[in-house]
C-alpha positions in Angstrom: -0.1 0.1 0.1 1.5 3.3 -1.2 0.7 6.3 1.0 0.3 9.7 -0.8 3.7 11.9 -0.1 3.3 14.6 2.4 2.5 18.2 1.3 5.4 19.7 3.3 4.8 23.5 2.5 1.1 22.9 3.7 1.9 20.7 6.6 4.9 23.3 7.9 2.4 26.1 7.6 -0.2 24.2 9.5 2.0 23.4 12.3 4.2 26.5 12.4 2.7 28.4 15.4 2.9 25.5 17.8 6.2 24.3 16.6 7.6 27.9 17.2 6.3 27.6 20.7 8.1 24.3 21.2 11.3 25.8 19.8 10.9 29.0 22.1 10.2 26.6 25.4 13.4 24.7 24.3 15.6 27.7 23.6 14.4 30.7 25.7 15.5 32.9 23.0 12.9 34.7 20.7 15.4 35.5 18.2 16.5 31.9 17.7 13.1 30.6 17.0 13.1 31.7 13.3 16.4 29.9 12.6 15.4 26.6 14.3 12.1 26.4 12.4 14.0 27.2 9.1 16.1 24.2 10.0 12.9 22.1 10.8 11.5 22.9 7.4 14.7 22.1 5.5 15.0 19.0 7.2 11.5 18.0 6.6 11.7 18.8 3.0 15.1 16.9 2.3 14.1 13.7 4.2 15.7 10.8 2.7 12.6 8.4 3.3 9.0 9.4 3.4 6.9 9.1 6.5 5.5 5.5 7.1 2.3 7.1 8.4 1.3 10.6 6.9 -1.1 10.9 9.8 1.8 11.1 12.3 3.2 14.4 10.8 2.6 16.3 13.9 4.6 14.0 16.2 7.5 13.7 13.6 7.7 17.3 13.4 7.7 17.9 17.2 10.7 15.6 17.5 12.3 17.2 14.6 11.9 20.4 16.2 13.4 19.3 19.4 16.3 17.8 17.6 17.0 21.0 15.7 16.7 23.3 19.1 19.2 20.8 20.9 21.6 21.1 17.6 21.2 24.9 17.7 22.1 25.1 21.5 25.1 22.9 20.7 26.2 25.3 17.9 25.6 28.4 20.0 27.9 26.6 22.6 30.6 26.1 20.4 30.3 29.8 19.1 30.7 31.0 22.8 33.9 28.7 23.4 35.3 30.1 20.3 34.5 33.7 21.1 35.8 33.4 24.6 39.0 31.9 23.3 39.6 34.9 21.3 38.9 37.3 24.1 35.5 38.2 22.5 32.5 39.1 24.9 29.2 37.8 23.9 26.4 40.1 24.6 22.8 39.5 24.1 19.9 42.1 24.6 16.3 41.6 25.3 14.4 42.2 21.9 11.1 42.4 23.4 8.6 44.6 21.9 7.1 47.7 23.7 3.4 48.0 23.9 1.7 51.5 24.2 -0.1 51.7 27.7 -1.9 54.8 29.1 -1.0 53.6 32.9 2.9 53.6 33.2 2.8 52.1 36.7 0.5 49.4 35.4 2.8 48.8 32.6 5.9 48.5 34.9 4.3 46.1 37.2 2.9 43.9 34.3 6.3 44.0 32.6 8.0 43.0 35.8 5.7 40.2 36.4 6.3 38.9 32.8 10.0 39.1 33.5 9.6 36.9 36.5 7.5 34.4 35.1 9.9 34.1 31.9 12.7 33.4 34.7 10.6 30.8 36.5 9.8 29.3 33.0 13.4 29.2 32.2 14.2 27.2 35.4 11.9 24.5 34.4 12.8 21.4 32.5 12.2 22.2 28.7 9.4 19.4 28.6 7.5 21.3 31.3 8.0 24.7 29.8 6.8 23.6 26.5 3.7 21.8 27.7 2.7 25.0 29.7 3.3 27.2 26.9 1.2 25.1 24.5 -1.5 24.9 27.0 -1.5 28.6 27.9 -0.3 30.6 24.9 -1.7 28.3 22.2 -5.0 27.6 24.2 -4.8 23.9 23.4 -6.9 21.3 25.1 -5.4 17.9 26.4 -6.3 16.2 23.4 -4.6 18.5 20.9 -1.4 18.7 22.9 -1.4 14.8 23.0 -1.8 14.4 19.4 0.7 16.9 18.5 3.3 15.4 20.8 2.4 12.1 20.2 1.5 11.1 23.6 -1.5 9.8 25.5 -4.1 12.2 27.1 -3.2 10.9 30.5 0.4 11.5 29.9 -0.4 15.2 29.0 -2.5 15.4 32.2 0.5 14.3 34.1 2.9 16.5 32.6 0.6 19.5 32.9 0.1 18.8 36.5 3.7 18.5 37.4 4.7 21.3 35.4 2.2 23.7 37.2 3.4 22.5 40.5 7.0 22.8 39.6 6.3 26.5 38.2 4.5 27.4 41.4 7.5 26.2 43.3 9.8 28.3 41.2 7.8 31.3 41.7 7.4 30.7 45.4 11.2 30.2 45.5 11.7 33.7 43.8 8.9 35.5 46.2 6.8 36.1 43.5 3.8 34.2 45.0 2.9 33.1 48.3 2.3 29.4 48.9 -0.7 28.8 50.9 -0.8 25.6 53.3 
């Protein structure tokens, strides 16, 4: 039985948003997401063997995005080591966008809260961060997350429960929230 080939441009366009969320969760650097997603697209298009089951495109792309994020981090590590060998200093700035807000104090407090939550997310394991981001930035339900990550519904429930608990612990450790007993 010969399965029809996957329409990669359409598949990549369909899964682009959540793959970017996964890459951001793994990398923690918004500016690196485009490069990783481009590598995912290249790897998908130039794959040597077609997928055995075209209905499993989402889990396959997920694994590919995780692999490309890890390769990107490795490449960045090599660059940092090379730069330090030659005495160069690597500097990274926050390229976050600025929103126009009427209440400066409200904007400042909200921005400070976002920074603290980002720090707490950065302390989590990448799997925890990605499942939280898929749930709360993409507004996906458990079934959608399970289908795209290639895991069971109960695995998603367990991962989300543990990730929320770990995020609360991180925020409490940073004195951002109070933990009630």
